[in-house]
N, C-alpha and C positions, 0 to 999 in steps of 0.2 A: 521695401522693406520686405515682399514678397522674394524677392529677387534673393537676397541679402539670406532668409531663411534657410531657402534652398540651398545656397550655399554651405551654409552650415551645417546642415543636415547630412550633405555631401562627406563633406569635411569629416562628422563624425562618422559615418557609417564606415570610410574607406577607413581612418584610425583603427576600429574597433575590428573590422575583419582584418586587416593584417597583423594583428596579433595574435600568434599560434596559440597561445594561451587559451585564447576565447574560441578561437575555431575546434581547439581540440577540447576542452573543455565543456562547453556550454550547446554544439553541435553536433560534434565527430562521436565523443563519447555515449550521450543516449542512446545514439543509435545502435551503438556496438555494444553496451553495457548489458542495456535491457534485453536484446533476443538473447545473447551469449548467457543471461541468467535464465531465461526461460527455456532455452534450447536443452541446456545443462541440468535443468530440475526433469525436464521432460524424459530426456536422456537417462535418467537415473531412476525416474520412476518405472521407464518403459523395461531397465534392466532386471529390476526388482520384481516387476510383475511378470517378464520371463520369466524370471529364477522359482516365480512362486507357481510356474504351470506346469514345470519340470521337475517334480518333485522326486528325490529315492528314498525309500525306507527302509528300515532292517525291522521287518517283521519277526518278530517271537510269539507265536501263537500256542499257549499254553492250554488253550480250551479241549476238552475232549469230545464236548458234543457238536451240532451243527449249523448251532447261530452262528457263529464267526462267519463263514462262510458269507451270509447275507453282509458283514462289515466290510470282509475282504473284497469283493464284488463292488462296492461301490467306490471303495479307490481304486480298483480296477477300472472302473464305469469313467471316472473322473481323470484319467490318465497318469494316477501314481505308479512308478515304477517299485515295484515291489521284490527285493533282496529277501529269502526265506533262511534266516538265522532261529531255527525253532529250537535247535538242541544246544544253544547257546544260554548261557546266564548274559543280563542283560549287562554286568558289572565288567563282562570281559570285551564288552565291544565299546567300552568306553575310551580304551587307550589305543584301540585296531589300528593299526597304521594304512593310509594307502585307502580309505574309506569310499566307498560310491555311494552310502547313502547319509542324508544329513541330520536324519531323526531315527530314533528305535523307538518302536511302536511295541508294547506287549501288552497281549491280550490273555485276562489271568485264567487259569484252569476251573472256578466254577464261573465263568461268564455265559453258558448255555442255562445251567440252574438257577442261576439268581434271575437272568429275562424271563422266563418258562414259570418263575415261581413270583411274579409280579413285585419283585425285588429290584435294587440297583447293586450295579457292579461297576467297578474303575476300569478304566482304560490309560496306560501310560504314555506319557510320551515326553522322550530322553531327548532331548538336544545338546550335542556337547557343542559349547563355547568356544572357540579360538579366536575370531576378532572381533567378537563382541560390540558386534552393528546390528541395526535392526532389520538386516536382512537376513539373517540367521535366526531372526524369531518367527519371522514371516512363513516359511515351512509347515513349523507345528501348527500356528493358528489356519493356515488354508486347510490340516488334516481336521481341526476342531471344529471346522465348518462341515465337512465330511461326515464329523462321527455327531453330528447334529443334525445333519439330513436321516441318519440311523436309528437315532434318539426317536426322531419324528415319523420314523416308520413303525416301532415298538408302542410310541404315545398312539398313532391312530390304531393299531391294532386291539389293543386294549381296551380304547375307547368303544371298537366296536362290536367288542365281548360282551362289555357290561352294557352300552344301550344300541341293541340291533336294529332298534327303529330308529335310529339318527346317526347322521353325517358327523364324522369325527369331529369335523371343522366346528360346525353347529354347538358343538357339545363343550370345544374349546375356548369357541369365542361367541358367549352368552351376548355379549355389547360391544358390535364394531362402529366404530368413529368414520363417519362422512366428514372429511376438512376441507373443505373448499371453500375459495378466495373469492368476492364481489367487489368488481372494478367496477366505475360508472356505472353502477346499479346491472348490471351482467354477471352470471354466474362465471368464473373462469374454467373450463372444464379440462379437467385431470389434472390442474396448477393447484398445489397446496400454499397457504399462506408462508410459508417456510423457504416457501421456493422464491415465490419474489423479492423477500424480506432477504437473502441471500444474495441474489441479484442486485436489487438496491444497494445493497452493503458494498456489495464491491465497486457500485457505479463512484456509491458515498465517498469511497474511500479513494477512487483516484482522481476525481476532478479536486478536491481539496489540497491531493499531493502537486498536479498539475499547476492550479493557480499559487499556490505558496511558491514553489519553482521560480515561476515568472516571476512573482512580484519580488523575489530575494534575487535572482538573478540580473533585474532589469534594474532594481537600486543600487545593488553594489557597480552596475556599469554607469549609471551616473555620476556615484558617488564619486567612482575613480577618474571618469572622464574629466571633472574638474578640479580635483585633488593632483591629478597626471599636467593640469594645464599651470597650476601654479607652481608645482615641484619644478618641472621643466622651462617656469618661466616665460611661457609663450602666453600665457591669459593676459599681460600686456599689450602684447603685440596685437592680440586678437581684439580688446577694449578702445585701441586705435584707430580700427576699421572704421570706413564709413559704415556702418549698420549699426543698427540700435541696440541698445543693452537686450529689451527684450526679444528681439532677433535670436540673438545669439540663446537666450536660455531657452527659447521655443525650439532653437536649432537642435539644442545638446538633448533636450527631452523626446522631440521627433524622431532623431538619430537614433535613441537606446530604443525606443518603442517599434521602429523599424528591427533592429537586430535580435528583439526581444522574442518578436511575434515569429522569425525564423526558429530560434532555440527552441520558444514553444512549441511549433510544430512537429520537432524533432525529437522533443520531452514526449508527446502525446502518440506519436508511433511508435516508440518502442513500447513505452508504458503501456499501449494499448497490446501489441504481443505479447508482453510480458505477463501482463494479464488473461489474455484469454488460452496462454499456456496453461498457467495455474488453475483455470477452471475446466479445461481439459482434463487434467490430471485426475482431477476426482469423477474422473466418467463423464463426467454432464458437460457437455460444449456451451452451455450456458440457455440461459431460456429467455427466448424472444419475446421482449416485451410490449413490440409492435403486435405481437398474435392476439393479445390479450386486454389491448386499449391503450394500454400505457405509453402514449406515443408524446413527448412534449410540443407544446404548442406554439408556433410563431411568434403570437407573444409574449411567451417563458422565454423563446429564445431571445428576443429581442432585449427584456428586460436584464437578460445575462447579459451579453453584449454592455448594456450601456453600461451595468455597476462595474465588471471587469475594466472595460473602459477607465471610467471613474476612479475606480481604485489604484490602476495603473498610474495615472496621473497624479494622484494622491502623495503614491509612496517616490515617486519618481522626485515629483516637488522638495519633500520630507527630504530624499536622499541628495538632492542637488543643497540646498540646506546645510546640511548635514557636512556635505564635501566640501565644502565653501567656508570652512570653519578649520580646516585642517591644513596642516601644510606640506604634504605628502601623500602618497598613496599609500603606505603602512597605517598611517594614523585614522586615513579614511575607511579604510577596511576596519580597523579597532571599533571606531565609533558609529557605523553600520550596526553592532550589535543593539544598541538603541531602539532599531528599526524591525530587528528581527522579533522582536517579542511580541508586540501587537500580530505580528502577521502568522507566529503559530500560534499561539492563545486560540484563535477560531478555527484554525485549521485541526488542531487535534481535537478541540471540545465537540468541535461539529462533525467529526469524521464517525464517531459512534453514538453518538447521542442527537437524539432531535431536541429543538432549542425547547419546546414547549414542554420537554420533561424536565429541565434542569431547574434547579434553585433561581428564587425571583434576582439576588444578587449575582449570580456569573450570565442570566440573559442580558443585565444592566452591561455588565461589561461587553459581554460578545455587541450586543447593538452602538457599542459606543466607539467599538474600534470600525473604521472604515471598509476597512478589508474583510469584514464582515459576512459584505452582502452578497460577493462571488457566488460565494457558499451556499450562503440561502436558498439564492435565486435559482441552481441546480437543481436542487429538493423542490422548489415553487414550483418548475416546469411539469411536475410531476401533481401534485396536490391541488395545485391553481390558488394557492393561498398568497396572493400578489400583497396585500395590502401592505404589509410591514415593511415588504421589499418599496413599494413606493415610498412610505414616508423615508425609507433609508436611501433612496437614491437622492431627497430629498436635502437629507442631511451629507450625505457624501460631497454633492454639489456646494454646499458651503464650506465644507471642510478644505475641499480640494481649492476652491476659489480662493479661502484665507492662507492657504499654502504658497498658491501663486502668486498671491500680492506680494506675500512675505519675502520669496526668492527674487522678486520683480523687483522690491524695493532695495533689498540687497546686490544686486546686478545693478543696479541705477548710481548706487554710490560707491565711493574708490574703499569702502570696507570688503569688498571683494576682495583687496589687493592687501591688504594689511591682516586681518583678521586671522588669528592663529590658534588653533588649539592642538598641541604637542605630547601626543602619547607615548614616546620612548622615553621607558624608561630609564631614571637618571639625571634625565635634562632639568635644566631650570624649568621652572614652568610644564612642568612634564606630565604623567597622566595622576598623581597623585602631589598637587604644588603643596596644600596645607600641610601634609607629612612633613614634605621637602623643607616648610617654612620653620616647622615645630623643630626639627631636628635642625637647624642652622641656627636658630636659636640658641638652642640649650649648649651647641659649640661656642658659642660666641661667650655663652654667659660664663662668669670668674667659677 
């Protein structure tokens, strides 16, 4: 049996690898699309940051005092290129052609007077919109940050005058928050709970996406493989070979597992590059969880692999069953939508929330879906809460065994050749047989 099984597996792998759609869609595209997306986003952000560091302004200084000089010095110290248009009114510059500036800054005549009299003053920024993109708003946002720096200087000056025996920052901050995270009984130095949650959020989003892709691609391959054998009339020849029906079943499943493993590696490489690009765009290359003690244990990794393997075998068994019920590849692909629903539900639900915080009804649904446990196991690697996962493994074994037994029984009978569900629209016994039956009765009625 083992020799026949390996021959079936080699046959399945060769057939799938020879299909250019498989090679392009499952392996090459993930290695290209995700890096291209990440590189494009990084290049866009770098371009925006470069434009933010090279700001040209038209300055209209109407102030008659000396306080405005401090604000102009801050602009100059931060690399802002200043074009002096103090003799102009702002409206004249709105329609000027060949502008060298992106923002018009107007300092009003009462600037010095209001500041020295402990009052407020309005500094106006005018951004002439042309492309209406977010990049046009960035220069004024950068200038506003420089203005806040000047504002802080004035506030500190006033506080020093009002409280000569106190430091300005002590007056401004009577209560200071020290927000620290405790991981495994140890304080994570200089790491807030928010940073840890953000990093774990990135991982909790990435893992369900990769697992969901793996299950969907593997299931699609398994169902298509069986349907293609039936459509091309090669299944009859395969069943007459001196190989057991179970060897044929496990051979098809084994071939899909081998190809899916290559595909998921491609997705993980491409998606990892994309996620690292997104993390670096925020100015934080990512928190090293290992440095604060958040390291997946060997036990957690083994449990994750077990749940993923059982989910994969269960999904492939269901896919083989669904593929056996159709007569062509297109019908098999349409029928696979039934399997996508229980794969998508836990991935989407657990991507943004913790299972313990969900309502009881949703928790029951998630636990009842065997494809939920790899995602739960990926989070349990850090929390150490393995008890529900271990019960889930028992449930997965039972579910997978039932699916394999059903698929084996189907392959052991001649029904594998005669069962048909035709999902082509308009054909007898098509996607809507009841509607077609009622329509035919109406035509025949007088």
